[in-house]
N, C-alpha and C positions, 0 to 999 in steps of 0.2 A: 504494500500500500504506500506508494511514493507520491507525495503531494506535488502538484504542479501549479506554480504561480504564473497564470497566463498573461495577464496585462493589468496595468494600473492606469486608470483614467480619472481626470478631474471631473467631478460630477456637477459642481455648481456651488453657489454661495452658501447653501445650507451645510456643506461639508467642511470639515476642518482637515486641511492637508490633503493627501492623496488617498482617495477611497474609490470604490467602484466595483469593476467586474473581475473578481477573483474566481478562478476555476479550480476546483479540487476534485481530482479523479473524474473529470468530465462533467461536473455539476457546478451550477452557479451558487456561490455563497452569498445569500441575500441578507441575512440578518447580521446585525453588527457583531454579535458574539461569534457567529460562524466565520465572519470575515477576519476577526482578530485571531481566531484559532488557526485559520488557513494561512494568514500572514506569518504568525510565529513559527508554524510548522515548515513553511516553505523557506523562510529565512534561515532556520537552523534545524533541518530535519534530523531526526534520530532514527537510524535504520532499525533499531531494536524496538522502537515504539510503534504502536498502531496509529495509522492516520486518523485524524479527528473525523467523526461521523457527522454528516449533514442530514438534517431532516428532509425527507422527500417531500413533505408537505410544503416546505418553503423554498425548494430548489427545483430546477428543471434540468433535464439532460439536454446537452447541446452536442450536435455532431460536428460543429465547426471549430472546436477547441480540443485541448488535451491530446493533440497529435492525431486525431481521427480525420478521415477524409471528408472534406466539405461536401454538402449536398447541393448539386447543381441542377437537380430535376425541376426545382421551382423556377418558372420563367422570370426573367428580369423585366421590370416595368420602369418606364421613364415618364416624367411629367411633360405633357405637351402644352406649350403656350397657346397653340391654335385650338385644340379641343378642350383645354382647361380640365384635363383629367389624366390619370395614369394610363399609359398605353403599353400593351405587351409588345416586346420585340419579337421578330420572327423566330421560328424554331431554328435550333442549331443545324447546320453551320451558317445559316443566313442566306446570302451575304448581308453584311451591315455596311452600307456606304454612308460616310459622314463628311459633311462640309462645315468647317469652322471659319468664321470671318477673322482674318488675321490683322496684323498691324499695318497702319499707314506709316511708311518709313521716311522719317525726316529728322529723327533724334535717337538717342540711346533708348533702349527698352526700359520702361518703368513697370511697376508691379501691375498696373492696369493692363498693359500689353501682355504681360507674362501669364496672367491668370487664365485666359481662354486657351493658351498654348498648353499650360499644365493640365487643365481639365481635359482637353482633347486627347493628349497623350496618355493620361491616366485611363480614360475611358477606353481608348483603343487597346491598351495592354490588358485591361481587366476583361474585356470581351474576348480577346484572343486566348487568354488563359482558360476561358470557359468554352472554348471550342468553336468560336465564331470566325468566319472569314471576313476580315475587316479591311476596308480601304479608307484612309483618311486623307482628305484634301484640306490644306490649310494655306490660304492665299496670302499674297503680299501685295498691298495696295501701294504701288509706286507711281501712280498718276493721280494727283489730288490737289485741291487748293492749298492744303498745308505744305506740300512740297514746294510749290511756287513761292509761297509767302516766306518760308524759312530760307530758301535759297537766296531770295532777294535780300533778306536781312544779313546773310553771311557773305554776300557778293559772289556767289557761286552759280554756275549754270545749274538749272534744276535737275537735269539728268545726271550730272556729276554727284550732286547731293543725294539723289535717290539711290544711285549705285553704292555710294559710300555707306548710307544708312542701312541698306539691305545687308551689307557686310556686317554692320554692327548687330543687326537683328540675328543673323546666323551665329555670330560669336556669343552674344548674350544668352540666347536660348540653348546653344550647345553647352554652356556652362551649367545649365540646370541638370544635365546628365540624364535626360529622359529619352534620348534618341530623336529621330526626325520623323515627320509625317511621310506618307507614301508619295505625295505630290505637293509641291509648293509653287504654284503658278504665279506669275507676275502679270499685273494688268497690262503693262507695256508690251508684253509678248502675246497678248490676246486681242489686239486691235482689229485684225481682219474678221474674227468671229463676232466681236462686238458690233461692228458695222453691219454684218449680215443679220444679226439679231434685231437691230434697230430697223433695218429695211423691211423685215418681215412684219414688225409691229405697224409700220407705216402702211404697208400693203393691206393690212386687215382693218385699217381705220382706227387702230388703237393708239396712234400717235400722230403728231403733226409737226411740220417744220415752221419756224418763225425766225427769219433773219439769221440763218445759219445755226440756230439752236433747234433741237428736236425735243419735244416734250411728250410724256405719256399722258393720254387722255383718261383721267381718273373716272370720269362719268361713264366710261364704257365698261367699267369693271364693278359690278354690283356689290361684290363682297369686300370692297375696299374698306379697311378699318376693322375687319373682323378679328385679325390677329392681335392687334394692339389695343383695341377698344378705345382708340384715341378720340378726343372730342374735336368738333369741327374747328375750333380756334387753333388747336395744335396743327391740324392739317393745313390750314391756310398760312401758317407761319413759315413753312419750309420753302426756301428759295424764292422769296418775293421778286416778281418781275412783271412789269406791265405788258410784256409780250405774250403772256400766258392767257389761254382761253378761260381757265378756271384757276383760282388761287391754289387749289389742291394739287394741280398738275406738277410733275417733277421732271427734271432734265434727264434725257437719255444721251444727248450729245450736246456739247457746249462749244460754240464758236470761239476761236482764239481771241483773247482779249489783250489790250496793250499791257506790256510787262510780262506776258507769258512767253518764255523763250523757246518752248518746245510745243509742237503741234503735229498732228497726223492728217493725212489726206483722207477725205470722205466725199460722198456724193453731195454733201451740204457745204463743202469748203473745208479749209483748215480748222482743226479743233481737237477736241479730246473727249473721251467718254465721261458720262456722269458716273458717280460713285456706285449707284445701285445696280446699273446694268453690268458693271464690271463683274460683280459677284455672281449674278445670275448666269452670265456667260461662262465664267470659269467653272462654276459648279456643274453646269450641264455638259461642258466640254469633257470633263474628266470623270463624271459620274453618270451621265445620261440625264434624260428629262424627268426621271423620278428617282429618289433616293430616300434612305430611311431617317437620317438625323441631320438637322441643321442646327449649328450652335453658334454662340457668340455672347457678347456682353448684354446684360439687361438693357443698357442704354441704347442698344441697336434695334430693339423691338420696333420702335417707331423713331424715325421713318424708314430706316434701312431695310429691316427684314420685311416690314409691311410692303414696301415698294418692290423688293425682290419677288415676293409671292405674287403681287399683282401683275407685274410685267411677264412673268413666266406662265402663270395660269391664263393670262389673256391669249396666249398662243396655244392653249389646250394642253400645256405641260403640267403634270401633277406637282412637280417640284418636290419639296420635302413633306 
């Protein structure tokens, strides 16, 4: 009868010091007296002494501790922001295709940038350990307003800063020791696919061109706002521009502006993609028109994820 001290966790303000989930011979020690006996025995076990007994009325057997094999038969469920309930993942081996919105690269990584990367890599490894076939795409946004603005402050070409900051991103996330995603696409390398995506939206009447800009026509997508439950005022505040038909409309393509030193050719003139269309295109390029998990910071639910969902489903793609 050898006692096993499985883990110590801080339970909260009611507890003094370290207390919590002690396991003795595969059973939870729930009462204070049982925990104290388990702690004393585990800290200084006497091989000639009998292990302290735990009352079966106050303890439960667990298969995930004391060296036993974890039970993976129970399906994993994740909370869906769209359905607002827990959803079962597919049966093993899946596949599980995941897209996580990555960093906009113009400075060193901070903890807010690192959190989605850590969560994505943890979830990928956790699912793989449980027998799933997982493909993780974690993008790099290297075409964005922030890149132009920071490059101007530093007196650098915007593409030079983007390339340098992408290197910082790889260096900083490598230091976390979690490995790399399966694919890390860059917005700047996906311009032809983005242009084709915008053209299809125009052909279907879901978008319109206005003086070199192209906007998504929100009124054509009845479910707009379902993901974020955003109020109308929030919807109207995104990208204010008198050229828009509807204040809620958002940019798919932006004409080159004074001070922007990098631009790409398009049917609407020199310009660059909008933020939201970049992620829809990269996700569908590497995962297809439907995939299982889309992740990112809570601050991205509106407008970013809401707009991704709208522009993809407007083309009949299920998306995530």
